[in-house]
N, C-alpha and C positions, 0 to 999 in steps of 0.2 A: 504494500500500500504506500501511497505517497503522503506527504504531510497534508496536502489539501484534502485528500480523501479521508484521512484521520480526523481532520477538523470538521468536515461536513457530517461524518458519522457521529462524532461526539455531539455536535450541535443538535442533531435530531433528538438525541436522548435528553440533552440539557433542556430543550424547549418542551418536550413531552412531559418531563418531570417537573416543569415550572420552576426550575432552579434559578431562573432570572429574577424571581420575586425577591430574593435576598439582596438584589442590587437595584431595586427600584429607587429612583431619585428624580428630582426635577432638573431642568437644564440650568437653573440658577444655583450657583454654589452656596450651600448652607452656611459656610464659614466666610463667605464673601471675599475669597482670595483667589489669585492666580499663582500657581507654582510653575516656574521655569526650571527644569532640571535636565539631566543627561539621560540618554537612551540606554545607558549601561545596563546589562541584564541583571546585575546585582542590585539595582535600584528599582526594579519593576514593582515590587511591593514595599521595599524598605523606604523608598523616598517619601511615602506618605505615612506609613505606620510609625516610623521613628519620630515623626512630627505630631503624631496623635490624630491624624485625619482618617476618616472613613470614606467609603464610596459616597459620592454626592456632595462632599464637603467643599471641594475646590475644583477649579479648572486646572488641568495639568498639561503643560506644553513641554514636550521632550524632543531633544535633538542631540546630535553629536557634540558633546562638550558643554551643553547648556549655554551655547554661544549665541549672542545676537550679532550676526555678521553684517547686517545692513539695517539702517534706521527705517527703511520702508520694505523690509522683507517680511516673510510669513510669521516669524516669531514676534516681532514688534506688533504686527497686525493682530495677532492672537491676544496679546496683552491689551491692546486698545479695545478690541471687541469684548474681551472679558470685562473690562471696566464699563464701557459705555453702553453695551447691549445686554450684558448678562449679570450686571449688579455686583461685580467684584469691587471691593473697596481697599484692597491691599495687594501688593505684589511681593512674591518671595523669589529671589534668584538663588538657586542652590547648586553649586558645583560640588565635585567630590574628589577626594584624594585618590591617587592611583588611576587617574582618568586616561583613557587611551588617546584623547586629543591633546594631552600634555606632551609636547615634544614628539608629535607624530612624525614618522619617517615618510615624508611626502614622496621622495624619490622611490621608495619601496612600493608605495601605493600606486604610483604611476607605472612602475615596472609590472606590477600585478595586473593593472588594467591592460597593458600591452600583451601580457601573456594570456589574457582571457579574450583577446581578439580586437581590442581597441587599437586602430592604426595610429601609430605615433605621429603621423602627419596631422591628425586631428588636434593634437596639442599645439602644433605650429599654427594651424588654421585659427584655432580659438585665440591664440596669442595675437595673431594679426588682427583679429576682430576686437581686441581690447580685453580679452579674458585670460588672465594669468592663472592657468590650472594649478600650479604649485601654490600660489597665494590663496586661491579658492579652497584648496584642500587643507591648508595650514591650520593647525590648532593654536595652542598657546604655550607659553613657557612656564607659567605659574598660575595655578588654579585661583589663588587669592586675587591676583591681579586681574584675571579674567572676570571674576565676580564684580570687582570694583569697576572695571571697564563697562560691563553690562549695565550696572546701576547708573553710572554717569550717562551712558547713552540714552537710557530711559528718561532720566531727569532733564536732559538737554533736548528731548524731542518736542517739537512745537505743538504736537497734538496731545501731549501728556498733561493730565490734570495734576498740578504741583501739590495738591492737597492729599494725594494718594501716597501713603507710605510705601517705600520700597525697601525691603529687608534683604540682606545678603548673608548666606550661610554656606559653609562647606561641610559636607557629611563624610564620615569614614564609611566606606562601603562594606567593611568587615564587621563593624560594631554598631553602626548607626549613630555614633557620637557626633554632635554638631559643634562647629566653631562658628561663633558669631562674628561676621565680618562688617556688617552695617545694620544699625538699628534705625529703621525708617521713622520711628516715632520721635526720636530725639534729634535726628539730622535729616532734613528733607532735601539735602543736596550732598554731593560727594565731589571732592577735588581730585 
């Protein structure tokens, strides 16, 4: 069986047994918050449970490295929609220790792309079009600096409501322990 067939088979049983009832929630976050965190598999449940959240408590935005790479990209859009359309009143940016985007080997990733059939001429074509693939794939050097960068980018955004607190955390993916990086209640800006 394939992964997809396993998923579809499981889903039939899940729906027939009404297991979805345990996850019933509204589309408005009960704790009125948006959490931006990493897609790391170790954080699938840990990223919310270690913070005391349950299903339906908050909007969760996950991507590689919990990075906001562009002020008008999908992550920033999700934060703004969470606030203006879905009732979120706080934002939490949470990076994690031992993140794969920290010091990612971009050359290795590009070599893997080539070994899987991406013509290396595509890299040159994209570069000619103004897209630096190495820069596009680059992560960060320090998770704490990344969290600070994201918070500053949010506060500097012209569409962001400056009254919304933005908190910064770094979680240990092995223990769930949190380091407070920025308390949005006491500082509504970051330098």
